[in-house]
Every structure is written in C-alpha cells, then in structure tokens.
C-alpha positions in Angstrom: 83.4 92.6 118.2 82.9 96.2 117.2 81.0 98.6 119.6 77.6 98.5 117.9 77.7 94.7 117.8 78.5 94.6 121.5 75.6 97.0 122.2 73.2 95.0 120.1 74.3 91.7 121.7 73.8 93.2 125.2 70.4 94.5 124.3 69.4 91.1 123.0 70.7 89.5 126.2 68.6 91.9 128.3 65.5 91.3 126.1 65.3 94.9 124.7 62.8 95.1 121.9 63.2 98.8 121.1 65.7 100.1 118.5 69.2 101.1 119.4 71.3 103.6 117.4 75.0 103.3 116.9 76.5 105.9 114.6 80.3 106.1 114.4 80.1 109.4 112.5 78.2 111.1 115.3 75.5 112.4 113.0 72.8 110.8 115.1 74.1 112.6 118.2 74.0 115.9 116.2 70.5 115.1 115.1 69.5 114.5 118.7 69.9 118.2 119.3 73.1 117.8 121.5 71.1 116.2 124.3 72.8 112.8 124.1 76.3 113.7 124.9 77.7 110.4 126.3 77.5 106.7 125.7 75.3 105.1 126.7 72.5 107.5 126.3 68.8 106.8 126.2 66.2 109.0 124.6 62.4 108.7 125.0 60.6 110.1 122.0 57.0 111.2 121.9 54.6 110.2 119.2 55.7 113.1 117.0 59.4 111.9 117.3 60.4 114.8 119.6 62.8 114.2 122.5 60.6 113.9 125.7 63.4 112.6 128.1 67.0 111.8 128.1 69.1 109.6 130.4 72.8 110.0 130.2 74.7 106.9 131.3 73.2 103.6 132.3 69.6 103.3 133.1 67.2 100.7 134.6 64.0 99.2 133.2 62.0 100.9 136.0 63.4 104.3 135.2 62.8 103.8 131.5 59.3 102.6 132.1 58.5 105.6 134.3 59.8 108.0 131.6 57.7 106.3 129.0 54.6 106.4 131.2 55.2 110.1 132.0 55.6 110.9 128.3 52.3 109.1 127.5 50.5 110.9 130.3 51.8 114.3 129.0 50.5 113.5 125.5 47.1 112.5 127.0 46.5 115.9 128.5 
C-alpha cells in the first residue's frame, strides 16, 4: 500500500469526513506557505481558504475541534 492509500485508509477507520491531501511532489506543502513542514500535518482553513491554524505531527479530535471552534469564533467577530 502506498503512503496516501495508508493515510486514506486510516482516516476512514477513524471516521474522518474531511479531505486529506497527499502530494508526492510536495507542491501542496509549498502552496501551504511553508507552514506544514512535517507529516502528518493538519491545517485548519478559514472560510476564505486561509490558514488559521497548523498542527505539526499527530493531533487529537478534541484539539482539532478546539481549533475549528476558535477559527469560527474569530470569524464571527
């Protein structure tokens, strides 16, 4: 199994419903403004598609949920 298939399978096992990016060329990492410098990395984007938060390395559902809630709260101001 190639890396992106492993990642996708793990995400499905964990019940993730959000998109995951695997880009062997590294262009996605370049496009993420150099903020996602390790794998795994998680980015929370705001409604305009800008990076609102980044977690380098493994994360938990509660951490991710908190970052999403913080991002939504910032946008509501």
